[in-house]
C-alpha positions as a printed Julia matrix, in Angstrom:
545×3 Matrix{Float64}:
  25.75  156.42  161.72
  28.76  158.32  161.52
  29.02  162.39  161.37
  28.01  164.86  158.24
  31.38  165.77  156.56
  31.8   169.44  156.44
  34.12  171.02  155.14
  36.39  172.53  157.27
  37.26  176.66  158.38
  40.03  177.77  156.84
  41.31  179.01  160.03
  41.86  175.37  160.86
  42.68  174.5   157.16
  45.91  177.12  157.86
  46.99  174.68  161.44
  47.55  171.04  159.74
  49.99  170.27  158.21
  51.07  171.02  154.79
  52.69  168.02  152.33
  50.48  165.51  149.75
  49.33  162.59  151.77
  49.17  160.51  148.92
  52.83  159.21  147.01
  52.69  156.21  146.08
  50.25  152.51  146.12
  51.05  151.77  149.87
  49.57  155.4   150.59
  46.82  154.23  149.34
  45.91  151.21  150.9
  47.09  153.41  154.65
  44.37  155.85  153.71
  41.85  154.12  152.89
  41.95  150.99  155.53
  42.58  154.19  158.18
  39.15  155.08  156.84
  37.51  151.98  157.24
  38.77  151.93  161.31
  37.3   155.31  162.37
  33.67  153.81  160.37
  34.17  150.41  162.8
  35.26  147.93  160.76
  36.02  144.51  161.49
  36.52  142.79  158.36
  38.55  144.57  155.43
  39.45  143.13  151.7
  42.32  144.89  150.02
  42.62  144.45  146.74
  46.19  144.98  144.77
  47.0   145.98  140.75
  50.03  147.35  141.26
  50.7   146.75  137.53
  46.91  148.85  136.49
  47.96  150.92  139.47
  44.15  150.21  141.07
  43.61  149.87  145.0
  40.46  148.36  146.28
  39.25  148.73  150.12
  35.87  147.02  150.95
  35.16  147.55  155.12
  31.84  146.55  156.88
  32.12  150.21  158.65
  29.96  151.73  159.03
  28.55  153.3   155.63
  28.38  156.89  154.31
  24.41  158.75  153.42
  24.27  160.21  149.8
  24.79  163.33  151.21
  28.5   162.47  153.07
  29.13  160.6   149.35
  28.63  163.9   147.75
  31.1   165.94  150.29
  33.7   162.89  150.72
  36.17  164.47  148.15
  35.78  168.11  148.41
  38.94  169.67  149.61
  39.11  169.78  153.18
  35.92  168.11  153.84
  35.71  165.49  157.38
  33.07  164.33  159.46
  36.69  163.38  162.09
  36.94  167.67  163.48
  34.99  170.46  163.36
  37.23  173.01  164.4
  40.39  174.62  166.0
  40.02  173.51  169.3
  39.46  169.7   167.76
  42.86  169.48  167.01
  44.46  169.17  170.31
  41.26  166.43  170.62
  42.1   163.56  167.79
  40.73  160.55  168.83
  40.54  159.04  165.03
  43.06  158.23  161.99
  42.22  160.94  160.2
  41.23  164.09  160.91
  42.64  166.17  158.0
  40.12  166.13  155.3
  42.76  165.78  152.57
  43.03  161.55  151.05
  39.78  161.65  149.12
  40.5   164.84  147.7
  44.16  163.97  146.35
  42.9   160.39  145.2
  39.94  162.0   143.08
  43.35  164.35  141.94
  45.52  161.95  141.02
  43.38  158.82  139.7
  40.15  157.9   138.93
  38.08  157.99  142.39
  35.04  155.23  143.01
  33.21  154.68  146.44
  30.03  152.85  147.0
  28.73  152.94  150.6
  25.37  151.74  152.09
  24.83  152.77  155.59
  22.88  150.17  157.82
  19.61  152.41  157.6
  19.32  153.48  153.74
  19.96  151.82  150.44
  23.25  151.48  148.99
  24.97  154.55  146.2
  27.92  154.17  143.66
  29.39  157.16  143.38
  33.04  158.45  141.08
  34.21  161.76  141.08
  35.78  164.06  139.4
  39.47  165.52  139.56
  38.26  168.79  141.15
  36.26  166.47  143.89
  32.41  167.02  142.57
  30.11  163.76  142.43
  30.05  163.36  139.35
  28.34  160.44  138.98
  25.62  158.92  140.46
  23.8   155.73  140.83
  22.09  153.62  143.66
  23.42  150.03  143.79
  22.86  147.04  145.48
  25.5   146.53  148.45
  25.68  145.79  152.12
  25.93  148.17  154.68
  29.85  148.63  154.87
  31.84  151.13  151.8
  33.99  150.07  148.72
  36.74  152.62  147.93
  38.19  151.96  144.14
  41.1   153.34  143.44
  42.39  152.96  139.63
  44.79  154.36  136.62
  46.47  155.88  139.74
  48.92  158.76  138.64
  48.03  158.33  135.47
  48.72  161.57  133.91
  51.48  162.77  136.86
  53.93  159.98  135.14
  56.97  161.89  136.31
  56.0   160.25  139.23
  55.11  156.83  138.57
  58.52  156.29  137.38
  60.03  157.74  140.57
  58.86  155.19  142.64
  60.54  151.4   143.79
  60.23  148.78  141.76
  56.79  146.79  141.97
  57.79  143.94  144.26
  58.87  146.57  146.36
  55.71  148.84  146.82
  53.9   145.34  147.37
  56.99  144.73  150.37
  55.74  148.19  151.39
  51.81  147.9   151.62
  52.55  144.84  153.01
  54.04  146.29  155.58
  51.72  148.95  155.89
  48.46  146.22  156.92
  50.94  144.46  159.03
  51.44  147.61  160.81
  47.91  149.16  160.96
  47.05  145.33  161.75
  48.75  144.8   164.85
  47.48  148.12  165.9
  43.95  146.87  165.25
  44.32  143.08  165.81
  40.4   142.22  166.33
  39.93  143.48  162.3
  40.72  140.03  160.06
  41.91  140.62  156.77
  41.78  139.74  153.63
  44.36  140.39  151.14
  44.83  139.95  147.56
  46.75  140.97  144.53
  45.58  139.99  140.81
  42.55  138.5   142.26
  44.23  135.59  144.15
  45.06  135.44  147.73
  48.17  137.06  148.75
  47.45  136.93  152.68
  45.32  136.39  155.15
  45.05  137.5   159.03
  43.39  136.26  161.35
  41.79  138.9   164.63
  42.54  137.7   167.54
  42.34  139.87  171.81
  45.71  141.71  171.33
  48.92  141.96  168.95
  50.29  138.87  171.03
  47.7   136.94  168.74
  48.88  138.63  165.12
  52.87  138.24  165.52
  53.1   134.29  165.42
  50.81  135.07  161.61
  53.11  137.87  160.31
  56.79  136.23  161.95
  56.6   131.88  160.28
  59.39  131.21  163.17
  57.33  132.93  166.59
  55.03  130.44  168.04
  52.28  132.2   170.53
  53.85  130.83  173.86
  57.28  132.59  172.5
  55.61  135.53  173.53
  54.53  137.29  176.61
  51.83  140.42  176.56
  51.65  142.15  180.21
  49.39  145.8   180.09
  49.76  148.33  182.86
  48.09  152.11  182.87
  47.72  153.19  178.92
  50.77  151.1   178.08
  50.5   147.44  176.55
  53.98  145.53  175.89
  54.08  142.19  173.63
  57.93  141.06  173.48
  59.13  138.1   172.95
  60.97  135.82  175.64
  64.63  136.86  175.48
  65.54  133.46  175.72
  62.75  132.28  173.24
  62.3   134.78  169.95
  64.68  137.54  168.82
  65.81  139.14  165.57
  68.74  139.99  163.55
  68.15  142.76  163.6
  65.97  146.03  165.27
  63.19  145.29  162.87
  60.8   144.23  164.97
  60.91  146.88  167.46
  57.7   149.61  167.16
  55.93  152.07  169.1
  52.31  152.56  168.34
  50.58  155.78  169.99
  46.19  155.88  169.66
  46.13  152.91  166.89
  48.53  153.98  164.67
  52.68  152.87  164.32
  55.2   156.01  164.78
  58.8   156.5   164.21
  59.83  157.21  168.13
  63.67  156.77  167.77
  63.65  158.22  172.09
  61.0   155.17  173.24
  62.79  153.02  170.71
  65.95  153.57  172.44
  64.5   153.36  175.54
  63.2   149.74  174.66
  65.93  148.42  173.36
  67.92  149.29  176.87
  65.65  147.38  178.25
  66.57  144.28  177.21
  70.01  145.48  177.64
  71.95  142.52  178.66
  69.5   139.63  178.04
  69.86  138.74  174.44
  72.52  137.17  172.67
  74.92  138.92  170.83
  74.48  140.87  168.26
  70.47  139.77  168.84
  67.66  141.98  168.83
  64.72  141.52  170.72
  60.65  142.12  169.35
  58.77  144.44  170.98
  55.56  146.13  170.2
  54.17  148.85  172.65
  51.47  150.79  172.63
  50.44  153.46  174.18
  46.94  154.9   174.96
  46.84  158.22  175.98
  44.25  160.67  176.59
  44.24  163.1   172.72
  45.23  166.25  175.03
  49.34  164.62  176.02
  49.88  164.03  172.17
  49.95  166.31  168.54
  49.84  164.3   165.52
  49.49  167.4   163.83
  53.65  167.36  163.0
  54.23  165.37  159.73
  51.97  164.73  156.62
  51.42  161.52  156.83
  51.46  161.25  160.38
  54.31  159.07  160.9
  55.44  160.95  163.67
  54.49  162.01  167.28
  54.81  165.18  169.89
  54.63  163.39  173.07
  54.01  165.13  176.36
  55.8   164.43  179.6
  57.86  161.7   177.54
  60.53  160.83  179.72
  58.03  159.3   182.23
  56.12  157.84  179.93
  59.97  156.36  179.14
  60.12  155.29  182.79
  57.44  153.81  182.71
  57.63  151.94  179.69
  61.16  150.85  180.62
  58.91  149.05  183.99
  56.45  147.77  182.46
  59.03  145.71  180.23
  61.2   144.88  182.89
  57.67  143.33  184.59
  57.1   141.01  181.78
  61.02  140.01  181.39
  59.8   138.64  184.99
  59.16  134.74  185.2
  55.94  134.12  186.12
  52.79  131.46  185.31
  51.4   133.57  181.8
  55.14  133.22  180.9
  55.86  129.23  181.54
  53.85  127.51  179.43
  54.35  123.7   178.65
  57.02  123.11  176.65
  57.41  120.35  173.9
  58.09  116.45  175.66
  62.52  116.11  174.47
  64.4   112.51  174.42
  66.75  114.32  175.83
  64.86  116.19  178.53
  63.28  112.22  178.94
  67.04  110.87  179.86
  67.99  113.43  181.94
  64.74  112.51  184.54
  65.74  109.22  184.24
  69.1   110.31  185.86
  67.85  111.67  188.26
  64.77  109.82  189.35
  67.76  107.31  189.46
  70.12  109.36  192.1
  67.72  111.1   193.71
  64.45  108.68  194.09
  62.23  111.57  192.58
  58.88  110.68  192.39
  56.44  112.56  189.07
  52.9   113.33  190.94
  50.66  111.52  188.68
  48.36  114.65  189.43
  48.19  117.94  187.21
  49.7   120.26  188.87
  46.88  123.52  189.13
  48.5   126.66  188.06
  51.9   128.15  189.83
  51.04  131.9   191.76
  53.67  134.38  190.02
  56.8   133.17  191.59
  55.78  130.45  193.02
  58.72  129.17  194.68
  61.41  125.89  192.91
  62.87  123.38  195.49
  65.91  122.09  195.05
  66.0   117.93  194.83
  69.58  116.92  193.15
  72.46  117.83  190.87
  72.39  116.19  187.54
  76.05  115.41  186.06
  77.34  118.56  188.74
  76.15  121.32  185.9
  72.02  120.93  186.03
  70.34  121.86  189.01
  66.49  119.82  189.39
  63.52  121.38  190.98
  60.19  121.1   191.41
  58.3   123.09  190.56
  54.05  123.41  191.03
  53.77  122.97  186.97
  56.67  120.32  186.92
  59.67  120.08  187.01
  63.03  122.21  185.67
  66.13  121.86  184.5
  68.39  124.87  185.82
  72.35  125.17  184.77
  74.23  126.28  187.81
  77.71  128.04  186.35
  74.89  131.11  184.45
  72.13  130.87  186.48
  75.16  132.52  189.36
  76.17  134.35  186.8
  73.07  136.66  186.35
  72.57  136.63  189.78
  76.08  138.11  190.6
  75.62  140.43  187.3
  72.05  141.81  188.43
  73.96  142.42  192.19
  77.75  144.05  190.72
  75.3   146.1   188.78
  73.59  147.52  191.18
  76.47  147.57  194.53
  79.25  148.9   191.86
  82.65  148.47  194.22
  85.59  148.87  194.33
  87.96  147.98  196.87
  91.37  149.16  197.69
  94.29  145.67  196.89
  97.09  145.94  199.34
  99.76  144.72  197.57
  98.57  146.72  195.07
  99.37  143.94  192.38
 101.47  144.73  190.0
 101.15  143.68  185.9
 103.32  144.64  182.76
 103.01  145.65  179.29
  99.91  146.89  179.28
  99.55  149.21  176.74
  97.69  152.13  176.9
  94.7   151.67  175.25
  94.85  149.0   178.32
  95.67  151.32  181.34
  92.76  153.86  179.44
  90.2   150.93  179.86
  91.38  150.58  183.48
  91.23  153.57  184.45
  87.43  154.54  182.54
  85.68  152.09  184.64
  87.49  153.53  187.59
  90.55  151.39  188.96
  93.37  153.01  189.96
  96.8   152.13  187.82
  99.59  153.7   188.55
 103.63  152.89  186.74
 105.43  150.62  188.88
 108.69  150.95  186.42
 109.92  149.86  182.58
 106.84  148.06  181.88
 105.37  148.2   185.09
 102.23  148.62  186.56
 101.15  148.54  190.08
  96.66  148.13  190.41
  95.67  150.01  193.55
  92.16  148.84  193.2
  90.04  146.14  192.26
  85.72  145.02  192.48
  85.17  143.42  195.29
  84.13  140.72  194.16
  87.6   139.53  192.3
  89.67  140.86  195.34
  89.53  138.15  197.18
  90.01  135.83  194.33
  93.87  134.44  193.42
  93.32  134.78  189.59
  92.6   138.57  190.16
  95.31  139.47  188.05
  94.07  137.48  185.18
  90.54  139.16  185.73
  92.08  142.79  185.52
  94.19  141.76  182.53
  90.89  140.86  181.44
  89.19  143.99  182.42
  91.16  145.96  180.52
  90.42  144.39  176.99
  87.78  146.52  176.15
  83.88  146.88  176.82
  81.84  149.39  178.27
  81.24  149.2   182.12
  78.35  146.54  181.67
  80.73  144.81  179.34
  83.22  144.9   182.87
  80.35  143.46  185.17
  79.54  140.66  182.9
  83.27  139.64  183.03
  83.08  139.88  186.47
  79.52  138.13  186.63
  81.12  134.98  184.69
  84.86  134.81  186.18
  82.91  134.89  189.81
  79.84  132.8   188.64
  80.05  128.37  190.55
  81.46  126.55  187.57
  79.7   123.62  186.26
  80.85  120.36  187.18
  81.34  121.89  190.75
  79.58  119.55  193.08
  76.89  121.76  195.27
  74.85  120.47  198.8
  71.22  120.34  198.9
  71.24  123.44  200.74
  73.63  125.66  198.41
  71.47  124.44  195.51
  67.88  125.68  197.19
  69.74  129.26  197.81
  71.36  129.66  194.58
  67.71  128.57  193.22
  66.11  131.43  195.44
  68.44  133.89  194.37
  68.2   133.75  190.66
  64.42  133.5   190.99
  64.53  137.23  192.32
  66.91  138.99  189.96
  65.45  140.95  186.96
  65.73  139.13  184.03
  65.85  135.19  184.69
  65.45  134.11  181.87
  68.45  134.22  180.37
  72.57  134.95  181.64
  73.91  138.67  180.57
  74.94  136.77  177.99
  71.88  135.38  176.28
  72.48  132.08  176.64
  68.66  130.15  178.86
  68.52  129.43  181.97
  66.2   127.07  182.52
  64.29  124.75  180.18
  60.72  124.01  182.7
  58.87  120.56  182.27
  55.51  120.77  182.37
  53.2   118.86  184.83
  51.17  118.55  181.21
  53.82  117.83  179.39
  54.73  114.97  181.11
  51.0   113.7   181.44
  50.43  113.72  177.33
  54.1   111.88  176.97
  53.06  108.39  179.94
  49.57  108.68  177.85
  47.9   109.44  181.76
  45.08  111.03  179.41
  44.24  108.26  177.89
  41.5   106.2   179.16
  42.56  103.01  181.93
  40.86  100.55  180.47
  41.84  100.74  176.29
  46.2   101.65  177.44
  46.23   98.3   178.82
  44.38   96.88  175.78
  41.18   95.62  177.13
  37.36   96.7   175.98
């Protein structure tokens, strides 16, 4: 049985952030659903009749006693907190005791509820939140809240709201966000008495995301948990977005606007995604309540977090760890005809014999063994779980980019390289990334330093012109890495292939090159077994009975 609903003391009411909670149909859904979750619900049914301004939310939570039902719509009445000290120990989604009272004022409010040990009751409320109709009712344990004729006496409010389609979209997004923060809950959502969508509960947000984003498969995602942090992200070689609309932060069960942490997340994916693409990344912080101040926004959409810089570093580190290659992020790959042809060519050239037994799960960072080169472009390597094809140029590009980023070193050029007809913006760009440039005559400039990797190259002058054409320091580092990496078409010895693979496996972001292109294709033994029908019964596979 839940705690007793009681009015808050006056001094606590004065401390609570002011502002109207109910300003739309989506806000009604949010407040009622959060109450259901606070009551321990594992199944929630939401029904919407937008044209009638009607919402119904049913749950299988703890339910309420008749005494609690009498108090539920009173102003500032809540079971979540008792005194001012509780404002700094918020463990629930709701705590202000405003929502049901606001709904009583703005609509026709009715609640049906039953706790496990008592009979069920139906209560209708006056506009002041008084229980003016009470009757017994036969229902399963849980609560049903019906909000009807919302804003009927506030016609100007209805006219000021977005269109019905926009409101429905806001409701859908509200439910999506709450579901991701509470992934074990099963949802049924109806619109005008017809099924709108269902969401099936899972162990984590990773199980929910493919239900929300139809072009994302569960194998496109990975998750990692560290103390106080849970991260679910789209692998950069498989899942990304045109907009940063799926970079989100939740704190203790609620997604919030948190631009500092969102920028930290975007920064953690820099140079892992294609141009103009953005990551899919959900970060959920589980913190001691004393580290959070929820009492800063009427809808609790913003939060103040103590020790923010420390949490930013921890989020960055957790994402970096999740982006590395380990068994959980190397799922079975679909076997393709193109991959089949590549393997046949490699087998014919190198005499490679595929193991006929399914291999056990590899250990983290399981080493790769170079076998051969395909078309002087791909390295075929044996892995404990199957075979991998690695594109040599972009694998080397990733290696060099991270080495350059960690040790960006400019060395003197002796003699200097003379460039002609540089614009003032090109000169400023070279100086911006630390390269020393001096006038050397009419339309001539002497470049007296260069990145170490470029200084010994015959095309150093061309590379310097490329660097002068724009971009920040990181863009310059990418350009240097790309120009310096092994070209496709260059033959490599087995020793050179192995050395490259070993260096690549040690990088921080081995899945993609700095331009966001995927570096490797994994050909898992389980997929090969299915392709070659090794799971069939031997007699039947030979046409025998």
